[in-house]
mmCIF file of the N, C-alpha and C atoms, coordinates in Angstrom:
data_MODEL
# 
_entry.id   MODEL 
# 
loop_
_atom_site.group_PDB 
_atom_site.id 
_atom_site.type_symbol 
_atom_site.label_atom_id 
_atom_site.label_alt_id 
_atom_site.label_comp_id 
_atom_site.label_asym_id 
_atom_site.label_entity_id 
_atom_site.label_seq_id 
_atom_site.pdbx_PDB_ins_code 
_atom_site.Cartn_x 
_atom_site.Cartn_y 
_atom_site.Cartn_z 
_atom_site.occupancy 
_atom_site.B_iso_or_equiv 
_atom_site.pdbx_formal_charge 
_atom_site.auth_seq_id 
_atom_site.auth_comp_id 
_atom_site.auth_asym_id 
_atom_site.auth_atom_id 
_atom_site.pdbx_PDB_model_num 
ATOM 1   N N  . MET A 1 1  ? 12.339  11.538 -63.657 1.00 0.00 ? 1  MET A N  1 
ATOM 2   C CA . MET A 1 1  ? 11.626  10.311 -63.342 1.00 0.00 ? 1  MET A CA 1 
ATOM 3   C C  . MET A 1 1  ? 12.299  9.571  -62.174 1.00 0.00 ? 1  MET A C  1 
ATOM 4   N N  . LYS A 1 2  ? 13.652  9.556  -62.215 1.00 0.00 ? 2  LYS A N  1 
ATOM 5   C CA . LYS A 1 2  ? 14.380  8.875  -61.148 1.00 0.00 ? 2  LYS A CA 1 
ATOM 6   C C  . LYS A 1 2  ? 14.160  9.575  -59.807 1.00 0.00 ? 2  LYS A C  1 
ATOM 7   N N  . ASN A 1 3  ? 14.115  10.908 -59.837 1.00 0.00 ? 3  ASN A N  1 
ATOM 8   C CA . ASN A 1 3  ? 13.923  11.658 -58.592 1.00 0.00 ? 3  ASN A CA 1 
ATOM 9   C C  . ASN A 1 3  ? 12.554  11.391 -57.984 1.00 0.00 ? 3  ASN A C  1 
ATOM 10  N N  . SER A 1 4  ? 11.517  11.348 -58.812 1.00 0.00 ? 4  SER A N  1 
ATOM 11  C CA . SER A 1 4  ? 10.170  11.094 -58.286 1.00 0.00 ? 4  SER A CA 1 
ATOM 12  C C  . SER A 1 4  ? 10.044  9.662  -57.780 1.00 0.00 ? 4  SER A C  1 
ATOM 13  N N  . LEU A 1 5  ? 10.696  8.707  -58.454 1.00 0.00 ? 5  LEU A N  1 
ATOM 14  C CA . LEU A 1 5  ? 10.670  7.316  -57.996 1.00 0.00 ? 5  LEU A CA 1 
ATOM 15  C C  . LEU A 1 5  ? 11.416  7.184  -56.666 1.00 0.00 ? 5  LEU A C  1 
ATOM 16  N N  . PHE A 1 6  ? 12.548  7.877  -56.547 1.00 0.00 ? 6  PHE A N  1 
ATOM 17  C CA . PHE A 1 6  ? 13.308  7.863  -55.300 1.00 0.00 ? 6  PHE A CA 1 
ATOM 18  C C  . PHE A 1 6  ? 12.504  8.502  -54.164 1.00 0.00 ? 6  PHE A C  1 
ATOM 19  N N  . ALA A 1 7  ? 11.820  9.604  -54.444 1.00 0.00 ? 7  ALA A N  1 
ATOM 20  C CA . ALA A 1 7  ? 11.002  10.274 -53.429 1.00 0.00 ? 7  ALA A CA 1 
ATOM 21  C C  . ALA A 1 7  ? 9.850   9.381  -52.985 1.00 0.00 ? 7  ALA A C  1 
ATOM 22  N N  . LEU A 1 8  ? 9.228   8.676  -53.925 1.00 0.00 ? 8  LEU A N  1 
ATOM 23  C CA . LEU A 1 8  ? 8.134   7.758  -53.588 1.00 0.00 ? 8  LEU A CA 1 
ATOM 24  C C  . LEU A 1 8  ? 8.646   6.605  -52.725 1.00 0.00 ? 8  LEU A C  1 
ATOM 25  N N  . LEU A 1 9  ? 9.793   6.054  -53.081 1.00 0.00 ? 9  LEU A N  1 
ATOM 26  C CA . LEU A 1 9  ? 10.381  4.968  -52.300 1.00 0.00 ? 9  LEU A CA 1 
ATOM 27  C C  . LEU A 1 9  ? 10.745  5.444  -50.892 1.00 0.00 ? 9  LEU A C  1 
ATOM 28  N N  . LEU A 1 10 ? 11.270  6.642  -50.778 1.00 0.00 ? 10 LEU A N  1 
ATOM 29  C CA . LEU A 1 10 ? 11.607  7.212  -49.474 1.00 0.00 ? 10 LEU A CA 1 
ATOM 30  C C  . LEU A 1 10 ? 10.356  7.427  -48.628 1.00 0.00 ? 10 LEU A C  1 
ATOM 31  N N  . LEU A 1 11 ? 9.289   7.921  -49.233 1.00 0.00 ? 11 LEU A N  1 
ATOM 32  C CA . LEU A 1 11 ? 8.033   8.145  -48.519 1.00 0.00 ? 11 LEU A CA 1 
ATOM 33  C C  . LEU A 1 11 ? 7.441   6.833  -48.012 1.00 0.00 ? 11 LEU A C  1 
ATOM 34  N N  . ILE A 1 12 ? 7.486   5.800  -48.823 1.00 0.00 ? 12 ILE A N  1 
ATOM 35  C CA . ILE A 1 12 ? 6.949   4.494  -48.411 1.00 0.00 ? 12 ILE A CA 1 
ATOM 36  C C  . ILE A 1 12 ? 7.768   3.912  -47.262 1.00 0.00 ? 12 ILE A C  1 
ATOM 37  N N  . SER A 1 13 ? 9.096   4.045  -47.323 1.00 0.00 ? 13 SER A N  1 
ATOM 38  C CA . SER A 1 13 ? 9.928   3.493  -46.247 1.00 0.00 ? 13 SER A CA 1 
ATOM 39  C C  . SER A 1 13 ? 9.734   4.261  -44.938 1.00 0.00 ? 13 SER A C  1 
ATOM 40  N N  . VAL A 1 14 ? 9.536   5.569  -45.005 1.00 0.00 ? 14 VAL A N  1 
ATOM 41  C CA . VAL A 1 14 ? 9.319   6.362  -43.794 1.00 0.00 ? 14 VAL A CA 1 
ATOM 42  C C  . VAL A 1 14 ? 7.988   6.005  -43.152 1.00 0.00 ? 14 VAL A C  1 
ATOM 43  N N  . THR A 1 15 ? 6.940   5.808  -43.934 1.00 0.00 ? 15 THR A N  1 
ATOM 44  C CA . THR A 1 15 ? 5.642   5.439  -43.359 1.00 0.00 ? 15 THR A CA 1 
ATOM 45  C C  . THR A 1 15 ? 5.681   4.039  -42.768 1.00 0.00 ? 15 THR A C  1 
ATOM 46  N N  . ALA A 1 16 ? 6.484   3.143  -43.326 1.00 0.00 ? 16 ALA A N  1 
ATOM 47  C CA . ALA A 1 16 ? 6.600   1.795  -42.762 1.00 0.00 ? 16 ALA A CA 1 
ATOM 48  C C  . ALA A 1 16 ? 7.306   1.841  -41.406 1.00 0.00 ? 16 ALA A C  1 
ATOM 49  N N  . ILE A 1 17 ? 8.304   2.697  -41.268 1.00 0.00 ? 17 ILE A N  1 
ATOM 50  C CA . ILE A 1 17 ? 9.019   2.824  -39.996 1.00 0.00 ? 17 ILE A CA 1 
ATOM 51  C C  . ILE A 1 17 ? 8.141   3.509  -38.954 1.00 0.00 ? 17 ILE A C  1 
ATOM 52  N N  . ALA A 1 18 ? 7.310   4.451  -39.365 1.00 0.00 ? 18 ALA A N  1 
ATOM 53  C CA . ALA A 1 18 ? 6.467   5.205  -38.441 1.00 0.00 ? 18 ALA A CA 1 
ATOM 54  C C  . ALA A 1 18 ? 5.371   4.350  -37.819 1.00 0.00 ? 18 ALA A C  1 
ATOM 55  N N  . GLN A 1 19 ? 5.119   3.167  -38.331 1.00 0.00 ? 19 GLN A N  1 
ATOM 56  C CA . GLN A 1 19 ? 4.070   2.297  -37.816 1.00 0.00 ? 19 GLN A CA 1 
ATOM 57  C C  . GLN A 1 19 ? 4.506   1.544  -36.559 1.00 0.00 ? 19 GLN A C  1 
ATOM 58  N N  . ASN A 1 20 ? 5.747   1.671  -36.141 1.00 0.00 ? 20 ASN A N  1 
ATOM 59  C CA . ASN A 1 20 ? 6.260   0.974  -34.968 1.00 0.00 ? 20 ASN A CA 1 
ATOM 60  C C  . ASN A 1 20 ? 5.577   1.495  -33.702 1.00 0.00 ? 20 ASN A C  1 
ATOM 61  N N  . ASP A 1 21 ? 5.088   0.574  -32.857 1.00 0.00 ? 21 ASP A N  1 
ATOM 62  C CA . ASP A 1 21 ? 4.422   0.935  -31.607 1.00 0.00 ? 21 ASP A CA 1 
ATOM 63  C C  . ASP A 1 21 ? 5.442   0.852  -30.477 1.00 0.00 ? 21 ASP A C  1 
ATOM 64  N N  . GLY A 1 22 ? 6.183   1.930  -30.259 1.00 0.00 ? 22 GLY A N  1 
ATOM 65  C CA . GLY A 1 22 ? 7.258   1.914  -29.283 1.00 0.00 ? 22 GLY A CA 1 
ATOM 66  C C  . GLY A 1 22 ? 6.836   2.263  -27.867 1.00 0.00 ? 22 GLY A C  1 
ATOM 67  N N  . TRP A 1 23 ? 5.592   2.704  -27.625 1.00 0.00 ? 23 TRP A N  1 
ATOM 68  C CA . TRP A 1 23 ? 5.172   3.164  -26.306 1.00 0.00 ? 23 TRP A CA 1 
ATOM 69  C C  . TRP A 1 23 ? 4.124   2.257  -25.687 1.00 0.00 ? 23 TRP A C  1 
ATOM 70  N N  . ASN A 1 24 ? 4.160   0.999  -25.961 1.00 0.00 ? 24 ASN A N  1 
ATOM 71  C CA . ASN A 1 24 ? 3.216   0.048  -25.391 1.00 0.00 ? 24 ASN A CA 1 
ATOM 72  C C  . ASN A 1 24 ? 3.847   -0.554 -24.135 1.00 0.00 ? 24 ASN A C  1 
ATOM 73  N N  . ILE A 1 25 ? 3.311   -0.220 -22.965 1.00 0.00 ? 25 ILE A N  1 
ATOM 74  C CA . ILE A 1 25 ? 3.847   -0.695 -21.690 1.00 0.00 ? 25 ILE A CA 1 
ATOM 75  C C  . ILE A 1 25 ? 2.843   -1.658 -21.070 1.00 0.00 ? 25 ILE A C  1 
ATOM 76  N N  . SER A 1 26 ? 3.320   -2.813 -20.634 1.00 0.00 ? 26 SER A N  1 
ATOM 77  C CA . SER A 1 26 ? 2.427   -3.787 -20.004 1.00 0.00 ? 26 SER A CA 1 
ATOM 78  C C  . SER A 1 26 ? 3.151   -4.431 -18.824 1.00 0.00 ? 26 SER A C  1 
ATOM 79  N N  . THR A 1 27 ? 2.362   -5.056 -17.951 1.00 0.00 ? 27 THR A N  1 
ATOM 80  C CA . THR A 1 27 ? 2.931   -5.721 -16.786 1.00 0.00 ? 27 THR A CA 1 
ATOM 81  C C  . THR A 1 27 ? 2.099   -6.953 -16.453 1.00 0.00 ? 27 THR A C  1 
ATOM 82  N N  . THR A 1 28 ? 2.717   -7.886 -15.778 1.00 0.00 ? 28 THR A N  1 
ATOM 83  C CA . THR A 1 28 ? 1.991   -9.072 -15.324 1.00 0.00 ? 28 THR A CA 1 
ATOM 84  C C  . THR A 1 28 ? 1.860   -9.084 -13.805 1.00 0.00 ? 28 THR A C  1 
ATOM 85  N N  . ASN A 1 29 ? 2.659   -8.268 -13.115 1.00 0.00 ? 29 ASN A N  1 
ATOM 86  C CA . ASN A 1 29 ? 2.640   -8.223 -11.660 1.00 0.00 ? 29 ASN A CA 1 
ATOM 87  C C  . ASN A 1 29 ? 2.304   -6.801 -11.211 1.00 0.00 ? 29 ASN A C  1 
ATOM 88  N N  . ASN A 1 30 ? 1.154   -6.623 -10.579 1.00 0.00 ? 30 ASN A N  1 
ATOM 89  C CA . ASN A 1 30 ? 0.770   -5.291 -10.096 1.00 0.00 ? 30 ASN A CA 1 
ATOM 90  C C  . ASN A 1 30 ? 0.849   -5.220 -8.570  1.00 0.00 ? 30 ASN A C  1 
ATOM 91  N N  . LYS A 1 31 ? 1.807   -5.927 -7.988  1.00 0.00 ? 31 LYS A N  1 
ATOM 92  C CA . LYS A 1 31 ? 1.944   -5.978 -6.537  1.00 0.00 ? 31 LYS A CA 1 
ATOM 93  C C  . LYS A 1 31 ? 2.286   -4.610 -5.948  1.00 0.00 ? 31 LYS A C  1 
ATOM 94  N N  . ASN A 1 32 ? 3.174   -3.876 -6.572  1.00 0.00 ? 32 ASN A N  1 
ATOM 95  C CA . ASN A 1 32 ? 3.585   -2.561 -6.071  1.00 0.00 ? 32 ASN A CA 1 
ATOM 96  C C  . ASN A 1 32 ? 2.861   -1.448 -6.820  1.00 0.00 ? 32 ASN A C  1 
ATOM 97  N N  . TYR A 1 33 ? 1.603   -1.628 -7.097  1.00 0.00 ? 33 TYR A N  1 
ATOM 98  C CA . TYR A 1 33 ? 0.818   -0.649 -7.852  1.00 0.00 ? 33 TYR A CA 1 
ATOM 99  C C  . TYR A 1 33 ? 0.601   0.613  -7.029  1.00 0.00 ? 33 TYR A C  1 
ATOM 100 N N  . THR A 1 34 ? 0.864   1.746  -7.621  1.00 0.00 ? 34 THR A N  1 
ATOM 101 C CA . THR A 1 34 ? 0.550   3.032  -7.018  1.00 0.00 ? 34 THR A CA 1 
ATOM 102 C C  . THR A 1 34 ? -0.157  3.858  -8.072  1.00 0.00 ? 34 THR A C  1 
ATOM 103 N N  . GLY A 1 35 ? -1.405  4.166  -7.820  1.00 0.00 ? 35 GLY A N  1 
ATOM 104 C CA . GLY A 1 35 ? -2.156  4.977  -8.771  1.00 0.00 ? 35 GLY A CA 1 
ATOM 105 C C  . GLY A 1 35 ? -1.760  6.431  -8.683  1.00 0.00 ? 35 GLY A C  1 
ATOM 106 N N  . ILE A 1 36 ? -2.237  7.217  -9.621  1.00 0.00 ? 36 ILE A N  1 
ATOM 107 C CA . ILE A 1 36 ? -1.919  8.639  -9.622  1.00 0.00 ? 36 ILE A CA 1 
ATOM 108 C C  . ILE A 1 36 ? -2.980  9.404  -8.845  1.00 0.00 ? 36 ILE A C  1 
ATOM 109 N N  . VAL A 1 37 ? -2.587  10.512 -8.281  1.00 0.00 ? 37 VAL A N  1 
ATOM 110 C CA . VAL A 1 37 ? -3.516  11.393 -7.573  1.00 0.00 ? 37 VAL A CA 1 
ATOM 111 C C  . VAL A 1 37 ? -4.161  12.302 -8.608  1.00 0.00 ? 37 VAL A C  1 
ATOM 112 N N  . VAL A 1 38 ? -5.476  12.393 -8.564  1.00 0.00 ? 38 VAL A N  1 
ATOM 113 C CA . VAL A 1 38 ? -6.212  13.246 -9.494  1.00 0.00 ? 38 VAL A CA 1 
ATOM 114 C C  . VAL A 1 38 ? -6.800  14.393 -8.688  1.00 0.00 ? 38 VAL A C  1 
ATOM 115 N N  . ALA A 1 39 ? -6.491  15.618 -9.082  1.00 0.00 ? 39 ALA A N  1 
ATOM 116 C CA . ALA A 1 39 ? -7.000  16.778 -8.355  1.00 0.00 ? 39 ALA A CA 1 
ATOM 117 C C  . ALA A 1 39 ? -7.125  17.960 -9.302  1.00 0.00 ? 39 ALA A C  1 
ATOM 118 N N  . ASN A 1 40 ? -8.053  18.852 -8.981  1.00 0.00 ? 40 ASN A N  1 
ATOM 119 C CA . ASN A 1 40 ? -8.224  20.052 -9.797  1.00 0.00 ? 40 ASN A CA 1 
ATOM 120 C C  . ASN A 1 40 ? -8.136  21.326 -8.969  1.00 0.00 ? 40 ASN A C  1 
ATOM 121 N N  . GLY A 1 41 ? -7.677  21.241 -7.734  1.00 0.00 ? 41 GLY A N  1 
ATOM 122 C CA . GLY A 1 41 ? -7.578  22.412 -6.876  1.00 0.00 ? 41 GLY A CA 1 
ATOM 123 C C  . GLY A 1 41 ? -8.702  22.499 -5.862  1.00 0.00 ? 41 GLY A C  1 
ATOM 124 N N  . ARG A 1 42 ? -9.807  21.864 -6.123  1.00 0.00 ? 42 ARG A N  1 
ATOM 125 C CA . ARG A 1 42 ? -10.932 21.853 -5.181  1.00 0.00 ? 42 ARG A CA 1 
ATOM 126 C C  . ARG A 1 42 ? -11.238 20.442 -4.700  1.00 0.00 ? 42 ARG A C  1 
ATOM 127 N N  . ILE A 1 43 ? -11.225 19.490 -5.598  1.00 0.00 ? 43 ILE A N  1 
ATOM 128 C CA . ILE A 1 43 ? -11.531 18.107 -5.246  1.00 0.00 ? 43 ILE A CA 1 
ATOM 129 C C  . ILE A 1 43 ? -10.322 17.253 -5.612  1.00 0.00 ? 43 ILE A C  1 
ATOM 130 N N  . GLY A 1 44 ? -9.877  16.396 -4.680  1.00 0.00 ? 44 GLY A N  1 
ATOM 131 C CA . GLY A 1 44 ? -8.751  15.510 -4.928  1.00 0.00 ? 44 GLY A CA 1 
ATOM 132 C C  . GLY A 1 44 ? -9.122  14.074 -4.627  1.00 0.00 ? 44 GLY A C  1 
ATOM 133 N N  . LEU A 1 45 ? -8.640  13.151 -5.441  1.00 0.00 ? 45 LEU A N  1 
ATOM 134 C CA . LEU A 1 45 ? -8.886  11.722 -5.252  1.00 0.00 ? 45 LEU A CA 1 
ATOM 135 C C  . LEU A 1 45 ? -7.554  11.035 -4.989  1.00 0.00 ? 45 LEU A C  1 
ATOM 136 N N  . LEU A 1 46 ? -7.421  10.395 -3.820  1.00 0.00 ? 46 LEU A N  1 
ATOM 137 C CA . LEU A 1 46 ? -6.227  9.626  -3.494  1.00 0.00 ? 46 LEU A CA 1 
ATOM 138 C C  . LEU A 1 46 ? -6.489  8.165  -3.813  1.00 0.00 ? 46 LEU A C  1 
ATOM 139 N N  . PRO A 1 47 ? -5.618  7.537  -4.590  1.00 0.00 ? 47 PRO A N  1 
ATOM 140 C CA . PRO A 1 47 ? -5.860  6.155  -4.992  1.00 0.00 ? 47 PRO A CA 1 
ATOM 141 C C  . PRO A 1 47 ? -5.608  5.171  -3.860  1.00 0.00 ? 47 PRO A C  1 
ATOM 142 N N  . SER A 1 48 ? -6.212  4.017  -3.986  1.00 0.00 ? 48 SER A N  1 
ATOM 143 C CA . SER A 1 48 ? -6.028  2.928  -3.036  1.00 0.00 ? 48 SER A CA 1 
ATOM 144 C C  . SER A 1 48 ? -4.928  2.003  -3.549  1.00 0.00 ? 48 SER A C  1 
ATOM 145 N N  . GLU A 1 49 ? -4.548  1.007  -2.761  1.00 0.00 ? 49 GLU A N  1 
ATOM 146 C CA . GLU A 1 49 ? -3.571  0.022  -3.218  1.00 0.00 ? 49 GLU A CA 1 
ATOM 147 C C  . GLU A 1 49 ? -4.157  -0.871 -4.299  1.00 0.00 ? 49 GLU A C  1 
ATOM 148 N N  . LYS A 1 50 ? -5.468  -1.034 -4.297  1.00 0.00 ? 50 LYS A N  1 
ATOM 149 C CA . LYS A 1 50 ? -6.134  -1.844 -5.313  1.00 0.00 ? 50 LYS A CA 1 
ATOM 150 C C  . LYS A 1 50 ? -6.374  -0.988 -6.552  1.00 0.00 ? 50 LYS A C  1 
ATOM 151 N N  . PRO A 1 51 ? -6.139  -1.519 -7.733  1.00 0.00 ? 51 PRO A N  1 
ATOM 152 C CA . PRO A 1 51 ? -6.348  -0.730 -8.949  1.00 0.00 ? 51 PRO A CA 1 
ATOM 153 C C  . PRO A 1 51 ? -7.798  -0.268 -9.092  1.00 0.00 ? 51 PRO A C  1 
ATOM 154 N N  . PHE A 1 52 ? -7.968  0.946  -9.567  1.00 0.00 ? 52 PHE A N  1 
ATOM 155 C CA . PHE A 1 52 ? -9.269  1.550  -9.878  1.00 0.00 ? 52 PHE A CA 1 
ATOM 156 C C  . PHE A 1 52 ? -10.167 1.728  -8.659  1.00 0.00 ? 52 PHE A C  1 
ATOM 157 N N  . GLN A 1 53 ? -9.582  1.893  -7.465  1.00 0.00 ? 53 GLN A N  1 
ATOM 158 C CA . GLN A 1 53 ? -10.364 2.187  -6.274  1.00 0.00 ? 53 GLN A CA 1 
ATOM 159 C C  . GLN A 1 53 ? -9.806  3.436  -5.596  1.00 0.00 ? 53 GLN A C  1 
ATOM 160 N N  . VAL A 1 54 ? -10.690 4.203  -4.976  1.00 0.00 ? 54 VAL A N  1 
ATOM 161 C CA . VAL A 1 54 ? -10.307 5.455  -4.326  1.00 0.00 ? 54 VAL A CA 1 
ATOM 162 C C  . VAL A 1 54 ? -10.243 5.227  -2.823  1.00 0.00 ? 54 VAL A C  1 
ATOM 163 N N  . GLU A 1 55 ? -9.135  5.650  -2.207  1.00 0.00 ? 55 GLU A N  1 
ATOM 164 C CA . GLU A 1 55 ? -8.979  5.510  -0.759  1.00 0.00 ? 55 GLU A CA 1 
ATOM 165 C C  . GLU A 1 55 ? -9.585  6.701  -0.027  1.00 0.00 ? 55 GLU A C  1 
ATOM 166 N N  . GLN A 1 56 ? -9.359  7.911  -0.550  1.00 0.00 ? 56 GLN A N  1 
ATOM 167 C CA . GLN A 1 56 ? -9.814  9.116  0.131   1.00 0.00 ? 56 GLN A CA 1 
ATOM 168 C C  . GLN A 1 56 ? -10.203 10.174 -0.893  1.00 0.00 ? 56 GLN A C  1 
ATOM 169 N N  . ILE A 1 57 ? -11.214 10.965 -0.549  1.00 0.00 ? 57 ILE A N  1 
ATOM 170 C CA . ILE A 1 57 ? -11.607 12.120 -1.352  1.00 0.00 ? 57 ILE A CA 1 
ATOM 171 C C  . ILE A 1 57 ? -11.347 13.358 -0.507  1.00 0.00 ? 57 ILE A C  1 
ATOM 172 N N  . ILE A 1 58 ? -10.581 14.294 -1.045  1.00 0.00 ? 58 ILE A N  1 
ATOM 173 C CA . ILE A 1 58 ? -10.228 15.508 -0.314  1.00 0.00 ? 58 ILE A CA 1 
ATOM 174 C C  . ILE A 1 58 ? -10.955 16.682 -0.951  1.00 0.00 ? 58 ILE A C  1 
ATOM 175 N N  . LEU A 1 59 ? -11.664 17.456 -0.117  1.00 0.00 ? 59 LEU A N  1 
ATOM 176 C CA . LEU A 1 59 ? -12.391 18.629 -0.590  1.00 0.00 ? 59 LEU A CA 1 
ATOM 177 C C  . LEU A 1 59 ? -11.682 19.880 -0.093  1.00 0.00 ? 59 LEU A C  1 
ATOM 178 N N  . ASN A 1 60 ? -11.397 20.809 -0.980  1.00 0.00 ? 60 ASN A N  1 
ATOM 179 C CA . ASN A 1 60 ? -10.714 22.052 -0.626  1.00 0.00 ? 60 ASN A CA 1 
ATOM 180 C C  . ASN A 1 60 ? -11.571 23.217 -1.108  1.00 0.00 ? 60 ASN A C  1 
ATOM 181 N N  . ASN A 1 61 ? -12.070 23.999 -0.172  1.00 0.00 ? 61 ASN A N  1 
ATOM 182 C CA . ASN A 1 61 ? -12.930 25.146 -0.488  1.00 0.00 ? 61 ASN A CA 1 
ATOM 183 C C  . ASN A 1 61 ? -14.191 24.737 -1.247  1.00 0.00 ? 61 ASN A C  1 
ATOM 184 N N  . VAL A 1 62 ? -14.769 23.617 -0.859  1.00 0.00 ? 62 VAL A N  1 
ATOM 185 C CA . VAL A 1 62 ? -16.038 23.185 -1.436  1.00 0.00 ? 62 VAL A CA 1 
ATOM 186 C C  . VAL A 1 62 ? -17.115 23.482 -0.402  1.00 0.00 ? 62 VAL A C  1 
ATOM 187 N N  . PHE A 1 63 ? -18.100 24.246 -0.794  1.00 0.00 ? 63 PHE A N  1 
ATOM 188 C CA . PHE A 1 63 ? -19.121 24.713 0.128   1.00 0.00 ? 63 PHE A CA 1 
ATOM 189 C C  . PHE A 1 63 ? -20.463 24.060 -0.167  1.00 0.00 ? 63 PHE A C  1 
ATOM 190 N N  . ASP A 1 64 ? -21.212 23.809 0.909   1.00 0.00 ? 64 ASP A N  1 
ATOM 191 C CA . ASP A 1 64 ? -22.589 23.363 0.788   1.00 0.00 ? 64 ASP A CA 1 
ATOM 192 C C  . ASP A 1 64 ? -23.431 24.571 0.398   1.00 0.00 ? 64 ASP A C  1 
ATOM 193 N N  . LYS A 1 65 ? -24.563 24.327 -0.233  1.00 0.00 ? 65 LYS A N  1 
ATOM 194 C CA . LYS A 1 65 ? -25.437 25.440 -0.619  1.00 0.00 ? 65 LYS A CA 1 
ATOM 195 C C  . LYS A 1 65 ? -25.849 26.233 0.611   1.00 0.00 ? 65 LYS A C  1 
ATOM 196 N N  . GLU A 1 66 ? -26.216 27.432 0.365   1.00 0.00 ? 66 GLU A N  1 
ATOM 197 C CA . GLU A 1 66 ? -26.582 28.350 1.437   1.00 0.00 ? 66 GLU A CA 1 
ATOM 198 C C  . GLU A 1 66 ? -27.715 27.777 2.292   1.00 0.00 ? 66 GLU A C  1 
ATOM 199 N N  . SER A 1 67 ? -27.542 27.845 3.603   1.00 0.00 ? 67 SER A N  1 
ATOM 200 C CA . SER A 1 67 ? -28.563 27.351 4.527   1.00 0.00 ? 67 SER A CA 1 
ATOM 201 C C  . SER A 1 67 ? -29.679 28.388 4.664   1.00 0.00 ? 67 SER A C  1 
ATOM 202 N N  . PRO A 1 68 ? -30.766 28.041 5.350   1.00 0.00 ? 68 PRO A N  1 
ATOM 203 C CA . PRO A 1 68 ? -31.856 29.011 5.533   1.00 0.00 ? 68 PRO A CA 1 
ATOM 204 C C  . PRO A 1 68 ? -31.419 30.288 6.248   1.00 0.00 ? 68 PRO A C  1 
ATOM 205 N N  . LEU A 1 69 ? -30.325 30.219 7.014   1.00 0.00 ? 69 LEU A N  1 
ATOM 206 C CA . LEU A 1 69 ? -29.851 31.410 7.722   1.00 0.00 ? 69 LEU A CA 1 
ATOM 207 C C  . LEU A 1 69 ? -28.949 32.288 6.848   1.00 0.00 ? 69 LEU A C  1 
ATOM 208 N N  . GLY A 1 70 ? -28.672 31.857 5.617   1.00 0.00 ? 70 GLY A N  1 
ATOM 209 C CA . GLY A 1 70 ? -27.854 32.656 4.711   1.00 0.00 ? 70 GLY A CA 1 
ATOM 210 C C  . GLY A 1 70 ? -26.367 32.416 4.826   1.00 0.00 ? 70 GLY A C  1 
ATOM 211 N N  . VAL A 1 71 ? -25.957 31.312 5.481   1.00 0.00 ? 71 VAL A N  1 
ATOM 212 C CA . VAL A 1 71 ? -24.538 31.027 5.671   1.00 0.00 ? 71 VAL A CA 1 
ATOM 213 C C  . VAL A 1 71 ? -24.189 29.740 4.933   1.00 0.00 ? 71 VAL A C  1 
ATOM 214 N N  . SER A 1 72 ? -23.147 29.800 4.098   1.00 0.00 ? 72 SER A N  1 
ATOM 215 C CA . SER A 1 72 ? -22.670 28.593 3.430   1.00 0.00 ? 72 SER A CA 1 
ATOM 216 C C  . SER A 1 72 ? -21.770 27.823 4.381   1.00 0.00 ? 72 SER A C  1 
ATOM 217 N N  . LYS A 1 73 ? -21.763 26.492 4.262   1.00 0.00 ? 73 LYS A N  1 
ATOM 218 C CA . LYS A 1 73 ? -20.955 25.649 5.142   1.00 0.00 ? 73 LYS A CA 1 
ATOM 219 C C  . LYS A 1 73 ? -19.854 24.978 4.335   1.00 0.00 ? 73 LYS A C  1 
ATOM 220 N N  . ILE A 1 74 ? -18.654 24.907 4.923   1.00 0.00 ? 74 ILE A N  1 
ATOM 221 C CA . ILE A 1 74 ? -17.557 24.186 4.292   1.00 0.00 ? 74 ILE A CA 1 
ATOM 222 C C  . ILE A 1 74 ? -17.777 22.696 4.513   1.00 0.00 ? 74 ILE A C  1 
ATOM 223 N N  . LEU A 1 75 ? -17.622 21.910 3.455   1.00 0.00 ? 75 LEU A N  1 
ATOM 224 C CA . LEU A 1 75 ? -17.739 20.457 3.570   1.00 0.00 ? 75 LEU A CA 1 
ATOM 225 C C  . LEU A 1 75 ? -16.387 19.888 3.961   1.00 0.00 ? 75 LEU A C  1 
ATOM 226 N N  . LEU A 1 76 ? -16.358 19.036 4.975   1.00 0.00 ? 76 LEU A N  1 
ATOM 227 C CA . LEU A 1 76 ? -15.112 18.416 5.428   1.00 0.00 ? 76 LEU A CA 1 
ATOM 228 C C  . LEU A 1 76 ? -15.082 16.969 5.061   1.00 0.00 ? 76 LEU A C  1 
# 
């Protein structure tokens, strides 16, 4: 009985400790904001200095659909 009570008490204390939110990061000053570059090998998005805005879109090996002459065009 003592062992099961001790195990229950240990389980409750471990779950109480696990509720801690240790990875919450916040800021009040976004003056030196640098967004992340998002790319998949063909299309890349370069972030702007302003949050949630894109400065440049980079296309790598992205082709326009075949033209009437049968030649695909690279998009620049």
